[in-house]
C-alpha positions as CSV (number, residue, x, y, z in Angstrom):
1,M,-13.9,10.6,7.2
2,K,-13.9,12.6,4.0
3,S,-11.0,11.2,1.5
4,D,-10.7,11.4,-2.5
5,M,-10.2,8.4,-3.5
6,Y,-13.8,7.2,-2.2
7,S,-15.3,11.0,-4.0
8,T,-13.2,12.7,-6.6
9,F,-11.8,9.3,-7.8
10,A,-15.3,7.0,-6.6
11,Q,-16.2,6.0,-10.3
12,Q,-12.2,4.7,-11.4
13,Y,-13.0,2.9,-7.2
14,D,-15.8,1.0,-8.7
15,A,-14.7,0.2,-11.5
16,V,-10.8,-1.1,-9.6
17,V,-12.3,-2.9,-7.0
18,Q,-14.6,-5.3,-9.2
19,D,-11.5,-7.7,-9.2
20,N,-8.2,-6.6,-7.7
21,I,-6.1,-7.9,-5.3
22,Y,-7.0,-6.1,-2.1
23,N,-10.5,-6.1,-2.6
24,A,-12.0,-8.7,-4.9
25,L,-9.4,-11.4,-3.7
26,L,-8.7,-10.9,-0.2
27,E,-11.7,-8.9,2.2
28,R,-14.4,-10.3,-0.2
29,P,-14.0,-13.8,-0.4
30,T,-13.1,-13.6,4.0
31,L,-16.0,-11.5,5.2
32,Q,-18.7,-13.9,2.8
33,S,-17.3,-16.5,3.9
34,M,-18.7,-15.5,7.7
35,L,-22.0,-14.5,6.6
36,D,-24.6,-17.0,7.3
37,S,-27.8,-16.8,4.9
38,V,-28.8,-13.8,4.6
39,E,-32.6,-14.7,2.7
40,G,-35.4,-13.1,3.6
41,K,-32.7,-11.0,6.4
42,D,-32.6,-7.0,7.0
43,V,-29.2,-6.4,6.1
44,I,-27.9,-2.6,6.9
45,D,-24.4,-2.0,5.2
46,L,-22.4,0.8,7.1
47,G,-19.9,1.8,4.3
48,C,-21.7,0.5,1.2
49,G,-18.9,2.9,-0.9
50,S,-20.1,1.7,-5.0
51,G,-22.3,-1.3,-4.0
52,I,-20.1,-4.4,-5.0
53,Y,-21.2,-5.8,-1.0
54,A,-24.5,-4.6,-1.8
55,Q,-24.9,-6.8,-5.3
56,Y,-23.9,-10.1,-3.7
57,F,-27.1,-8.8,-0.8
58,L,-29.4,-8.2,-2.9
59,A,-28.8,-11.5,-4.7
60,Q,-28.6,-13.2,-1.9
61,N,-32.3,-12.9,-1.7
62,A,-31.8,-10.2,1.2
63,R,-35.9,-9.3,1.9
64,S,-34.8,-5.8,2.6
65,L,-31.3,-4.4,2.5
66,T,-30.2,-0.6,3.3
67,C,-26.7,0.9,2.2
68,L,-24.6,4.0,3.8
69,D,-21.7,5.6,3.1
70,F,-19.7,8.6,4.3
71,S,-19.5,9.7,0.5
72,D,-22.2,11.4,-1.8
73,D,-20.2,10.4,-4.6
74,M,-20.5,7.0,-3.5
75,V,-24.3,6.7,-2.1
76,A,-25.4,8.0,-6.3
77,I,-22.9,5.8,-8.1
78,V,-25.5,3.0,-5.2
79,E,-29.1,4.6,-6.0
80,N,-27.8,4.8,-10.1
81,K,-26.8,1.0,-10.0
82,F,-29.5,-0.3,-7.6
83,G,-32.6,2.4,-7.7
84,D,-35.4,1.4,-5.7
85,K,-33.7,-2.1,-4.5
86,V,-32.7,-0.6,-1.9
87,R,-32.8,2.6,0.8
88,T,-29.8,4.2,0.5
89,Y,-28.1,7.6,1.9
90,Q,-24.7,9.8,3.1
91,Q,-24.6,9.3,6.4
92,D,-21.2,9.8,8.4
93,L,-20.4,6.9,10.7
94,S,-18.4,8.6,14.0
95,K,-21.7,10.4,14.6
96,G,-24.0,6.8,15.0
97,L,-27.2,5.6,13.0
98,P,-29.3,8.3,13.9
99,K,-32.2,7.7,11.3
100,E,-32.3,4.0,11.8
101,E,-35.1,2.6,14.6
102,A,-33.7,-0.4,17.3
103,D,-34.2,-3.9,16.6
104,S,-34.7,-3.1,12.8
105,Y,-31.9,-5.5,11.4
106,D,-31.2,-8.9,11.2
107,L,-27.3,-8.6,9.8
108,A,-25.0,-5.6,9.5
109,A,-22.1,-5.2,7.3
110,S,-18.9,-3.2,7.6
111,P,-16.2,-3.9,4.5
112,L,-12.7,-2.3,5.7
113,V,-14.1,1.0,6.7
114,L,-14.1,1.5,10.3
115,H,-10.2,2.1,10.8
116,Y,-11.7,5.5,9.0
117,I,-13.0,6.4,12.2
118,E,-12.0,8.2,15.5
119,D,-13.8,6.8,18.3
120,L,-15.0,2.6,18.4
121,N,-17.3,3.0,20.8
122,V,-19.7,4.8,19.2
123,V,-20.5,2.8,16.3
124,M,-20.9,-0.7,18.1
125,K,-23.4,0.4,20.7
126,E,-25.3,2.0,17.5
127,V,-24.8,-1.2,15.6
128,Y,-25.4,-2.6,18.8
129,R,-28.5,-1.2,18.7
130,V,-30.4,-1.1,15.8
131,L,-29.5,-5.3,15.4
132,R,-31.9,-7.1,16.7
133,S,-31.1,-9.8,19.6
134,G,-29.2,-12.9,17.8
135,G,-28.0,-10.0,14.6
136,V,-24.8,-10.5,13.5
137,F,-22.2,-7.1,12.9
138,A,-19.5,-9.3,10.4
139,F,-16.5,-6.8,9.4
140,S,-13.0,-6.0,8.0
141,T,-10.7,-3.4,8.8
142,H,-6.9,-2.7,9.0
143,H,-4.8,-5.7,10.6
144,P,-3.0,-3.7,13.6
145,F,0.1,-5.9,13.5
146,A,0.6,-4.1,9.8
147,D,-0.1,-1.1,11.0
148,F,1.6,-1.0,13.6
149,E,5.1,-0.5,10.6
150,C,3.2,3.1,10.4
151,T,3.9,4.1,13.7
152,T,5.3,7.6,15.3
153,T,5.0,6.7,18.3
154,G,6.8,3.3,18.5
155,N,4.0,2.3,21.2
156,Y,1.6,0.2,19.6
157,F,-0.9,0.3,22.5
158,D,-1.0,4.2,20.9
159,R,-4.4,5.0,18.8
160,E,-2.4,7.3,15.6
161,L,-4.0,9.0,12.6
162,V,-2.1,7.5,9.9
163,Q,-1.7,9.7,6.4
164,E,-0.4,7.7,3.3
165,E,-0.3,7.4,-0.4
166,W,-2.3,4.3,-2.3
167,N,-2.4,4.0,-5.5
168,T,-5.3,2.3,-6.1
169,V,-7.2,4.1,-8.5
170,G,-3.3,3.8,-10.7
171,E,-2.2,6.9,-9.6
172,P,-1.3,8.6,-5.8
173,V,-4.7,9.1,-3.7
174,Q,-3.1,10.0,0.4
175,V,-5.8,8.3,2.5
176,T,-5.9,9.2,6.2
177,F,-7.0,6.4,8.7
178,Y,-6.5,5.4,11.9
179,R,-4.0,2.5,13.5
180,R,-5.4,1.0,16.7
181,S,-4.8,-1.9,19.1
182,L,-6.7,-5.5,18.7
183,T,-7.1,-4.8,22.7
184,E,-8.7,-1.9,21.5
185,I,-10.9,-3.4,18.8
186,C,-11.9,-5.8,21.2
187,D,-12.6,-3.8,23.7
188,A,-15.7,-1.3,21.9
189,I,-17.0,-4.8,20.1
190,T,-17.5,-6.0,24.1
191,N,-17.9,-3.1,25.6
192,A,-21.3,-2.5,23.8
193,G,-22.6,-6.0,25.1
194,F,-21.5,-8.2,21.4
195,S,-19.5,-12.0,21.5
196,I,-16.6,-12.2,19.1
197,V,-17.8,-15.5,18.1
198,K,-15.5,-15.3,15.0
199,M,-12.0,-13.8,13.9
200,S,-10.0,-14.3,11.0
201,E,-7.0,-12.7,9.5
202,G,-8.1,-14.1,5.7
203,Q,-6.6,-15.8,3.2
204,V,-5.7,-14.3,-0.8
205,S,-6.5,-16.4,-3.4
206,E,-4.4,-17.7,-5.2
207,E,-5.4,-16.2,-8.1
208,A,-3.7,-13.5,-6.9
209,K,-0.6,-14.8,-8.3
210,N,-1.8,-14.4,-11.8
211,I,-1.8,-10.4,-11.0
212,C,0.8,-10.0,-9.4
213,E,2.9,-12.6,-7.2
214,E,4.9,-10.5,-5.3
215,T,1.9,-9.6,-3.7
216,Y,-0.1,-12.1,-3.6
217,E,3.1,-14.0,-1.3
218,R,2.9,-11.2,0.9
219,L,0.0,-11.0,1.6
220,R,0.3,-14.9,1.9
221,K,2.7,-14.6,4.6
222,N,1.4,-11.5,6.2
223,P,-1.9,-10.6,8.2
224,N,-2.8,-6.8,6.1
225,F,-6.9,-7.2,7.6
226,I,-8.7,-8.3,10.0
227,F,-12.3,-10.2,10.3
228,F,-14.8,-10.5,12.5
229,K,-18.4,-12.1,13.5
230,C,-19.8,-10.5,16.2
231,Q,-23.5,-11.9,17.8
232,K,-26.0,-9.6,20.3
């Protein structure tokens, strides 16, 4: 789903998420702690953004790394950072992974991307297809309980398109995403054939207190993201 956050403000976004609370001190430490060693493994980064996970995977000596994103601007940033160290291209995940062969990756990672996709079944089935037997799909997304405050129908089990203004890059930017139930997420995972081997609701780092104590206290007491480790 196209958003100015990841196109018009791509450079600003890249700078901010290096060390902010939500990405650097909550999302990344949690999801990365759920990953096994990636050394010698073939990895695909689904929704690579500006390449922060790419940097992590390269530092961990992944054998090969494919990075794709909906945003051409994000793809350009990753290409500029890493050159031929990674294979990078633009792809709408809602249409699957048509350029990828079956049974070709050991790990697929997707940090804070799936809430931009309406039908998770397509993505889950395609990720399952491209992973080798025993391969892992690790992802984070909005926590259903956190997003329920955005409901207009009042029905937790409805899938709803939500529009909000986020101040991530230092000025308000409209962002559109889908809120959905935990049941919908889990059904998409298991219907694709995956087993859920670990789930987490994250834990914000105490370092966040030095940036904003109010935000730290809220995230310490309330879920914001949810994390899954799934295996083929």
